[in-house]
BAKEGU-447474 format. One line per field, with one value per residue: residue number from 1; residue in three letters; x, y, z of N, C-alpha, C in turn. Coordinates in steps of 0.1 Angstrom, whole numbers. Each point is the difference from the previous one (the first is absolute). Last residue first. Layout:
// residues N
pos	[NUM; ...]
code	[ALA; ...]
n.X	[X; ...]
n.Y	[Y; ...]
n.Z	[Z; ...]
ca.X	[X; ...]
ca.Y	[Y; ...]
ca.Z	[Z; ...]
c.X	[X; ...]
c.Y	[Y; ...]
c.Z	[Z; ...]
***
This chain:
// residues 64
pos	[64; 63; 62; 61; 60; 59; 58; 57; 56; 55; 54; 53; 52; 51; 50; 49; 48; 47; 46; 45; 44; 43; 42; 41; 40; 39; 38; 37; 36; 35; 34; 33; 32; 31; 30; 29; 28; 27; 26; 25; 24; 23; 22; 21; 20; 19; 18; 17; 16; 15; 14; 13; 12; 11; 10; 9; 8; 7; 6; 5; 4; 3; 2; 1]
code	[LEU; SER; LEU; LEU; TYR; THR; ASN; ILE; ASN; GLU; ILE; ILE; LYS; ASN; ILE; LEU; ASN; LYS; GLU; ILE; ASP; LYS; GLU; TYR; GLN; ALA; LEU; SER; PHE; LYS; ASN; SER; ASN; ASN; SER; TYR; SER; PHE; ASN; GLN; SER; PHE; ASN; LYS; LYS; ASN; LYS; ILE; VAL; ASN; ASP; LYS; ILE; ILE; GLN; VAL; GLU; PHE; SER; ILE; ILE; MET; THR; LEU]
n.X	[105; -47; -26; -22; -42; -38; -19; -29; -45; -30; -17; -37; -43; -20; -20; -44; -35; -13; -29; -46; -26; -13; -37; -43; -18; -19; -43; -37; -15; -26; -44; -16; 32; 30; 31; 46; 54; 57; 59; 59; 59; 57; 54; 58; 59; 57; 44; 16; 33; 24; 17; -34; -57; -51; -56; -57; -54; -57; -58; -58; -54; -57; -50; -57]
n.Y	[286; -3; 35; 30; -14; 4; 43; 14; -14; 23; 40; -1; -3; 40; 28; -10; 15; 46; 13; -9; 31; 39; -3; 3; 43; 22; -13; 18; 42; 3; -29; -32; -43; -46; -44; -30; -25; 1; -10; 6; -6; 10; -9; 5; -2; 7; 18; 50; 43; 36; -12; -29; -11; -24; 6; -7; 14; -3; 6; -9; 2; -9; -1; -7]
n.Z	[-422; 13; 21; -28; -17; 27; 4; -35; 0; 28; -16; -30; 18; 15; -32; -13; 29; -2; -35; 3; 24; -22; -29; 18; 7; -37; -13; 23; -14; -39; -15; -29; -12; -22; 5; 1; 4; 5; 5; 5; -3; -5; -21; -2; -5; 12; -2; -20; 7; 22; 43; 18; 5; -10; -7; -11; -14; -2; -6; -2; -19; -5; -27; -14]
ca.X	[13; 5; 6; 12; 11; 4; 8; 14; 8; 3; 10; 13; 4; 5; 13; 10; 2; 8; 14; 6; 2; 10; 13; 3; 4; 13; 10; 3; 7; 14; 3; -6; -10; -3; -11; -11; -11; -13; -11; -12; -13; -10; -13; -12; -12; -12; 4; -12; -3; -6; 10; 13; 11; 11; 14; 11; 13; 12; 12; 11; 13; 11; 12; 12]
ca.Y	[3; -12; -9; 6; 0; -14; -4; 7; -7; -13; 3; 2; -13; -8; 6; -4; -15; -3; 5; -10; -13; 3; 0; -14; -6; 6; -5; -13; 2; 3; 9; 13; 4; 14; 6; 3; 4; -3; 6; -5; 5; -6; 7; -9; 8; -9; -14; -8; -11; 5; 7; 1; 7; 0; -2; 1; -6; 6; -7; 7; -6; 9; -7; 9]
ca.Z	[-7; -6; 10; 5; -11; -1; 12; -1; -10; 6; 10; -7; -6; 11; 4; -10; 1; 12; -2; -9; 8; 10; -8; -3; 12; 4; -9; 5; 13; -3; 11; -4; 10; 1; -7; 8; -8; 6; -6; 5; -5; 9; 0; 0; -2; 0; 3; 4; -10; -12; -8; 8; -7; 10; -6; 10; -5; 5; -3; 6; -1; 5; 5; 1]
c.X	[12; 13; 6; 6; 13; 11; 5; 8; 14; 9; 5; 11; 14; 4; 6; 14; 10; 3; 9; 15; 7; 4; 11; 14; 5; 5; 14; 11; 4; 8; 15; 2; -5; -11; -1; -11; -13; -11; -13; -12; -11; -13; -10; -13; -11; -12; -12; 4; -12; -3; -6; 10; 12; 12; 10; 13; 10; 12; 12; 12; 10; 12; 10; 11]
c.Y	[-3; 2; -12; -8; 5; -2; -14; -4; 5; -8; -14; 2; 1; -14; -8; 4; -5; -15; -3; 4; -10; -12; 3; -1; -15; -6; 5; -7; -14; 2; 3; 11; 14; 2; 15; 6; 2; 5; -5; 6; -7; 7; -7; 9; -10; 9; -9; -14; -7; -10; 5; 6; 1; 5; 1; -2; 3; -7; 9; -7; 9; -9; 10; -9]
c.Z	[9; -7; -6; 10; 6; -10; 0; 12; -1; -10; 7; 10; -7; -4; 11; 3; -10; 1; 12; -2; -8; 8; 10; -7; -2; 13; 3; -9; 5; 13; -1; 11; -4; 9; 2; -9; 9; -9; 6; -7; 7; -4; 9; 1; 0; -2; -1; 2; 6; -10; -13; -10; 10; -8; 11; -6; 11; -7; 6; -2; 6; 0; 5; 6]
***
């Protein structure tokens, strides 16, 4: 299984897109027959991927 999370950031000024950038993270993992454990694991993966993307977005915005 693979989880992919993507965000698009747009910088808009005066209703005009000045800059646009996509941020994406993915993670591959094995299936688990215990569906409760799998769901918990997927939540943890999702949180980690989102946190990585947030760090990347912050770095990007600070570089502008």
